[in-house]
MDAnalysis code that builds the backbone (N, CA, C; Angstrom):
import MDAnalysis as mda
import numpy as np

u = mda.Universe.empty(357, n_residues=119, atom_resindex=np.repeat(np.arange(119), 3), trajectory=True)
u.add_TopologyAttr("name", ["N", "CA", "C"] * 119)
u.add_TopologyAttr("resid", np.arange(1, 120))
u.add_TopologyAttr("resname", ["GLN", "GLY", "LEU", "ALA", "LYS", "SER", "MET", "LYS", "ASP", "VAL", "ARG", "VAL", "THR", "TYR", "ARG", "ARG", "ARG", "HIS", "SER", "TYR", "HIS", "THR", "LYS", "SER", "ASN", "LYS", "ILE", "ARG", "ALA", "VAL", "LYS", "THR", "PRO", "GLY", "GLY", "ARG", "LEU", "SER", "CYS", "GLN", "TYR", "VAL", "LYS", "LYS", "GLN", "GLY", "THR", "ASN", "PRO", "LYS", "CYS", "GLY", "ASP", "CYS", "GLY", "SER", "LYS", "ILE", "GLN", "GLY", "VAL", "ALA", "ALA", "MET", "ARG", "PRO", "ARG", "GLN", "TYR", "ALA", "THR", "MET", "SER", "ARG", "ARG", "GLN", "LYS", "THR", "VAL", "THR", "ARG", "ALA", "TYR", "GLY", "GLY", "SER", "ARG", "CYS", "ALA", "GLY", "CYS", "VAL", "ARG", "GLN", "ARG", "VAL", "VAL", "ARG", "ALA", "PHE", "LEU", "ILE", "GLU", "GLU", "GLN", "LYS", "ASN", "VAL", "LYS", "LEU", "VAL", "LEU", "ALA", "SER", "GLN", "GLN", "LYS", "LYS", "ARG"])
u.atoms.positions = np.array([
    [0.534, 5.608, 25.683],
    [0.212, 4.186, 25.730],
    [1.311, 3.416, 26.464],
    [2.545, 3.849, 26.334],
    [3.650, 3.179, 27.011],
    [3.507, 3.238, 28.522],
    [2.990, 4.383, 29.039],
    [2.794, 4.547, 30.480],
    [1.712, 3.604, 30.983],
    [0.612, 3.492, 30.217],
    [-0.491, 2.612, 30.630],
    [-0.037, 1.162, 30.649],
    [0.799, 0.782, 29.699],
    [1.283, -0.593, 29.627],
    [2.153, -0.914, 30.848],
    [3.003, 0.046, 31.225],
    [3.900, -0.208, 32.352],
    [3.187, -0.062, 33.691],
    [2.048, 0.661, 33.725],
    [1.338, 0.873, 34.984],
    [0.402, -0.288, 35.326],
    [0.296, -1.297, 34.472],
    [-0.593, -2.412, 34.769],
    [-0.161, -3.134, 36.035],
    [1.131, -3.315, 36.196],
    [1.647, -4.014, 37.369],
    [1.931, -2.978, 38.446],
    [0.956, -2.737, 39.321],
    [1.069, -1.646, 40.291],
    [1.351, -2.203, 41.677],
    [2.344, -3.074, 41.773],
    [2.688, -3.624, 43.090],
    [3.754, -2.753, 43.729],
    [3.358, -2.085, 44.813],
    [4.302, -1.259, 45.566],
    [4.211, -1.672, 47.028],
    [5.266, -1.406, 47.756],
    [5.264, -1.758, 49.178],
    [5.008, -0.508, 50.009],
    [4.429, -0.721, 51.187],
    [4.196, 0.392, 52.110],
    [5.538, 0.964, 52.554],
    [5.565, 2.248, 52.843],
    [6.805, 2.890, 53.285],
    [6.840, 3.047, 54.801],
    [5.706, 2.872, 55.435],
    [5.626, 3.019, 56.895],
    [5.442, 1.651, 57.542],
    [5.457, 1.619, 58.858],
    [5.388, 0.337, 59.567],
    [3.989, -0.269, 59.618],
    [2.979, 0.550, 59.363],
    [1.599, 0.061, 59.388],
    [1.335, -0.736, 58.114],
    [1.047, -2.034, 58.254],
    [1.045, -2.902, 57.077],
    [-0.326, -3.406, 56.652],
    [-1.389, -2.856, 57.211],
    [-2.722, -3.346, 56.857],
    [-3.470, -2.354, 55.968],
    [-4.320, -2.893, 55.115],
    [-5.071, -2.072, 54.148],
    [-6.317, -1.518, 54.829],
    [-6.137, -0.452, 55.602],
    [-7.244, 0.134, 56.351],
    [-7.553, 1.529, 55.815],
    [-8.592, 2.147, 56.387],
    [-8.996, 3.484, 55.947],
    [-7.905, 4.520, 56.180],
    [-7.129, 4.342, 57.235],
    [-6.106, 5.328, 57.567],
    [-4.783, 5.048, 56.862],
    [-4.696, 3.955, 56.094],
    [-3.443, 3.561, 55.459],
    [-3.596, 3.457, 53.947],
    [-4.278, 4.413, 53.339],
    [-4.505, 4.384, 51.891],
    [-3.262, 4.898, 51.157],
    [-2.940, 4.243, 50.049],
    [-1.815, 4.699, 49.238],
    [-2.233, 4.805, 47.780],
    [-1.437, 5.558, 47.028],
    [-1.648, 5.693, 45.594],
    [-0.324, 5.446, 44.905],
    [-0.331, 4.575, 43.909],
    [0.898, 4.285, 43.184],
    [1.210, 5.440, 42.240],
    [2.437, 5.924, 42.292],
    [2.856, 7.068, 41.492],
    [4.181, 6.735, 40.816],
    [4.298, 7.143, 39.574],
    [5.544, 6.926, 38.851],
    [6.462, 8.127, 39.089],
    [7.666, 7.869, 39.558],
    [8.613, 8.944, 39.850],
    [9.294, 9.389, 38.558],
    [9.942, 10.548, 38.586],
    [10.667, 10.987, 37.384],
    [11.754, 10.005, 36.961],
    [12.258, 9.242, 37.905],
    [13.283, 8.239, 37.585],
    [12.711, 6.991, 36.943],
    [11.383, 6.901, 36.866],
    [10.762, 5.775, 36.178],
    [10.354, 4.637, 37.080],
    [10.584, 4.765, 38.385],
    [10.196, 3.646, 39.254],
    [8.864, 3.955, 39.931],
    [8.143, 2.900, 40.311],
    [6.857, 3.070, 40.981],
    [7.080, 3.260, 42.462],
    [6.418, 4.258, 43.011],
    [6.505, 4.516, 44.441],
    [5.093, 4.744, 44.950],
    [4.930, 4.757, 46.260],
    [3.581, 4.983, 46.776],
    [3.517, 6.318, 47.503],
    [2.388, 6.989, 47.339],
    [2.107, 8.217, 48.073],
    [0.977, 7.923, 49.034],
    [1.102, 8.394, 50.260],
    [0.039, 8.190, 51.236],
    [-1.047, 9.238, 51.029],
    [-2.283, 8.786, 50.948],
    [-3.423, 9.661, 50.718],
    [-4.092, 9.947, 52.053],
    [-4.275, 11.223, 52.355],
    [-4.921, 11.578, 53.620],
    [-6.426, 11.398, 53.503],
    [-7.074, 11.211, 54.627],
    [-8.526, 11.079, 54.625],
    [-9.160, 12.398, 54.213],
    [-10.290, 12.295, 53.549],
    [-10.995, 13.487, 53.108],
    [-11.806, 14.060, 54.267],
    [-11.804, 15.373, 54.372],
    [-12.576, 16.028, 55.427],
    [-14.052, 16.070, 55.083],
    [-14.884, 16.235, 56.091],
    [-16.321, 16.356, 55.866],
    [-16.787, 17.751, 56.264],
    [-17.842, 18.202, 55.626],
    [-18.395, 19.515, 55.941],
    [-19.087, 19.492, 57.294],
    [-19.062, 20.609, 58.013],
    [-19.873, 20.706, 59.218],
    [-21.346, 20.623, 58.847],
    [-22.140, 19.981, 59.683],
    [-23.560, 19.790, 59.397],
    [-24.407, 20.688, 60.288],
    [-25.578, 21.021, 59.794],
    [-26.532, 21.819, 60.552],
    [-27.054, 20.983, 61.715],
    [-27.155, 21.593, 62.889],
    [-27.615, 20.866, 64.063],
    [-29.094, 20.523, 64.023],
    [-29.879, 21.256, 63.230],
    [-31.313, 21.001, 63.156],
    [-31.660, 19.997, 62.067],
    [-31.277, 20.316, 60.823],
    [-31.723, 19.476, 59.700],
    [-30.652, 18.509, 59.209],
    [-29.383, 18.705, 59.578],
    [-28.333, 17.769, 59.189],
    [-27.726, 18.024, 57.823],
    [-28.103, 19.124, 57.150],
    [-27.523, 19.415, 55.845],
    [-26.169, 20.113, 56.011],
    [-25.384, 20.162, 54.940],
    [-24.081, 20.813, 54.991],
    [-24.254, 22.313, 55.205],
    [-23.330, 22.900, 55.963],
    [-23.354, 24.346, 56.150],
    [-22.505, 24.954, 55.044],
    [-23.119, 25.745, 54.187],
    [-22.397, 26.335, 53.064],
    [-21.499, 27.456, 53.536],
    [-20.351, 27.575, 52.899],
    [-19.412, 28.644, 53.228],
    [-18.358, 28.230, 54.227],
    [-18.446, 27.003, 54.767],
    [-17.441, 26.503, 55.697],
    [-16.721, 25.353, 55.014],
    [-15.397, 25.408, 55.000],
    [-14.602, 24.421, 54.271],
    [-14.674, 23.048, 54.923],
    [-14.577, 22.007, 54.092],
    [-14.550, 20.631, 54.588],
    [-13.110, 20.275, 54.923],
    [-12.827, 20.099, 56.194],
    [-11.461, 19.806, 56.644],
    [-11.473, 18.674, 57.649],
    [-10.288, 18.153, 57.929],
    [-10.131, 17.213, 59.029],
    [-10.156, 18.035, 60.318],
    [-10.612, 17.441, 61.424],
    [-10.798, 18.226, 62.651],
    [-9.570, 19.021, 63.100],
    [-8.388, 18.463, 62.975],
    [-7.185, 19.140, 63.456],
    [-6.849, 20.372, 62.606],
    [-7.262, 20.373, 61.348],
    [-6.951, 21.496, 60.464],
    [-7.751, 22.743, 60.808],
    [-8.901, 22.577, 61.468],
    [-9.697, 23.737, 61.859],
    [-8.949, 24.598, 62.876],
    [-8.022, 23.988, 63.617],
    [-7.269, 24.735, 64.627],
    [-6.375, 25.789, 63.989],
    [-5.865, 25.511, 62.784],
    [-4.943, 26.446, 62.142],
    [-5.656, 27.439, 61.218],
    [-6.943, 27.201, 60.959],
    [-7.690, 28.102, 60.077],
    [-8.118, 29.356, 60.831],
    [-8.328, 30.443, 60.076],
    [-8.798, 31.674, 60.705],
    [-10.293, 31.551, 60.990],
    [-10.765, 32.389, 61.890],
    [-12.177, 32.352, 62.286],
    [-13.095, 32.608, 61.097],
    [-12.679, 33.467, 60.177],
    [-13.465, 33.813, 59.002],
    [-13.777, 32.578, 58.150],
    [-12.846, 31.640, 58.096],
    [-13.035, 30.446, 57.269],
    [-13.859, 29.370, 57.964],
    [-13.988, 29.465, 59.280],
    [-14.686, 28.420, 60.031],
    [-16.157, 28.717, 60.272],
    [-16.562, 29.982, 60.124],
    [-17.942, 30.340, 60.428],
    [-18.553, 31.129, 59.283],
    [-19.822, 31.437, 59.430],
    [-20.540, 32.292, 58.497],
    [-21.039, 33.485, 59.311],
    [-20.948, 34.688, 58.744],
    [-21.285, 35.884, 59.525],
    [-22.789, 36.127, 59.539],
    [-23.460, 35.432, 60.404],
    [-24.872, 35.684, 60.710],
    [-25.143, 35.006, 62.048],
    [-26.335, 35.187, 62.575],
    [-26.698, 34.531, 63.826],
    [-26.619, 33.023, 63.629],
    [-26.164, 32.294, 64.617],
    [-25.955, 30.839, 64.549],
    [-24.990, 30.472, 63.421],
    [-23.956, 31.279, 63.210],
    [-23.033, 31.177, 62.089],
    [-22.601, 29.813, 61.619],
    [-21.694, 29.144, 62.290],
    [-21.197, 27.864, 61.787],
    [-21.951, 26.688, 62.349],
    [-23.096, 26.952, 62.977],
    [-23.823, 25.908, 63.682],
    [-25.112, 25.496, 62.984],
    [-25.839, 26.469, 62.427],
    [-27.115, 26.181, 61.758],
    [-27.086, 26.726, 60.335],
    [-27.799, 26.054, 59.431],
    [-27.849, 26.514, 58.040],
    [-28.802, 27.703, 57.922],
    [-28.732, 28.389, 56.785],
    [-29.506, 29.621, 56.592],
    [-31.008, 29.362, 56.672],
    [-31.473, 28.263, 56.127],
    [-32.906, 27.949, 56.147],
    [-33.433, 27.761, 57.551],
    [-32.657, 27.070, 58.386],
    [-33.088, 26.829, 59.771],
    [-33.074, 28.125, 60.583],
    [-32.092, 28.996, 60.322],
    [-32.048, 30.286, 61.023],
    [-33.271, 31.111, 60.646],
    [-33.626, 31.086, 59.354],
    [-34.806, 31.828, 58.902],
    [-36.060, 31.309, 59.601],
    [-36.173, 29.983, 59.703],
    [-37.325, 29.380, 60.387],
    [-37.404, 29.841, 61.839],
    [-36.249, 29.862, 62.508],
    [-36.213, 30.285, 63.914],
    [-36.666, 31.735, 64.065],
    [-36.183, 32.599, 63.172],
    [-36.538, 34.022, 63.255],
    [-38.034, 34.197, 63.028],
    [-38.567, 33.539, 62.003],
    [-39.992, 33.659, 61.687],
    [-40.836, 33.120, 62.842],
    [-40.430, 31.982, 63.401],
    [-41.174, 31.385, 64.515],
    [-41.205, 32.328, 65.707],
    [-40.035, 32.923, 66.041],
    [-39.968, 33.853, 67.171],
    [-40.853, 35.073, 66.926],
    [-40.843, 35.570, 65.693],
    [-41.667, 36.737, 65.339],
    [-43.149, 36.412, 65.486],
    [-43.561, 35.236, 64.990],
    [-44.976, 34.857, 65.064],
    [-45.429, 34.655, 66.503],
    [-44.561, 34.110, 67.338],
    [-44.902, 33.917, 68.759],
    [-45.117, 35.272, 69.429],
    [-44.212, 36.214, 69.123],
    [-44.356, 37.566, 69.691],
    [-45.652, 38.225, 69.210],
    [-45.955, 38.057, 67.926],
    [-47.190, 38.627, 67.371],
    [-48.420, 38.035, 68.055],
    [-48.356, 36.732, 68.315],
    [-49.493, 36.069, 68.961],
    [-49.703, 36.606, 70.379],
    [-48.585, 36.865, 71.081],
    [-48.688, 37.446, 72.425],
    [-49.366, 38.823, 72.361],
    [-48.948, 39.626, 71.377],
    [-49.539, 40.965, 71.217],
    [-51.031, 40.887, 70.914],
    [-51.430, 39.944, 70.059],
    [-52.846, 39.768, 69.710],
    [-53.646, 39.393, 70.948],
    [-53.096, 38.504, 71.784],
    [-53.779, 38.105, 73.024],
    [-53.994, 39.306, 73.935],
    [-52.964, 40.155, 74.053],
    [-53.083, 41.345, 74.903],
    [-54.167, 42.297, 74.378],
    [-54.194, 42.492, 73.082],
    [-55.197, 43.374, 72.476],
    [-56.585, 42.832, 72.696],
    [-56.780, 41.518, 72.489],
    [-58.093, 40.897, 72.706],
    [-58.502, 40.989, 74.153],
    [-57.563, 40.796, 75.065],
    [-57.885, 40.871, 76.492],
    [-58.316, 42.289, 76.871],
    [-57.616, 43.280, 76.325],
    [-57.981, 44.680, 76.634],
    [-59.353, 45.032, 76.051],
    [-59.686, 44.480, 74.898],
    [-60.999, 44.715, 74.295],
    [-62.122, 44.065, 75.109],
    [-61.828, 42.884, 75.675],
    [-62.813, 42.182, 76.512],
    [-63.106, 43.005, 77.780],
    [-62.054, 43.628, 78.360],
    [-62.239, 44.431, 79.584],
    [-63.100, 45.661, 79.315],
    [-62.950, 46.251, 78.141],
    [-63.709, 47.460, 77.813],
    [-65.202, 47.152, 77.713],
    [-65.565, 45.980, 77.306],
    [-66.994, 45.634, 77.128],
    [-67.676, 45.327, 78.426],
])
């Protein structure tokens, strides 16, 4: 209860030269071990990569800020299947099924055409 009472007055000053309350200048008031209030700068939260077809999150790929992807290994940035870090599993399945059905339709046309010639 003593901490909550002392934390009511959370006036801290910025530690950097940027003095406006913007998205890139977020701070959090933190009590130091010495008992004084200081501010910690909070980094922006990363967003998940989105599927190019449906726009949903791609599962299995971490949500990071763009610059952090440069230091990550390839295994963490993609998913091991066709269209790995670009399309979600549902959209890949749709593409495969669509391609299969198109091929089947071509085969059916050829069979029907050959049957027409025989008659």
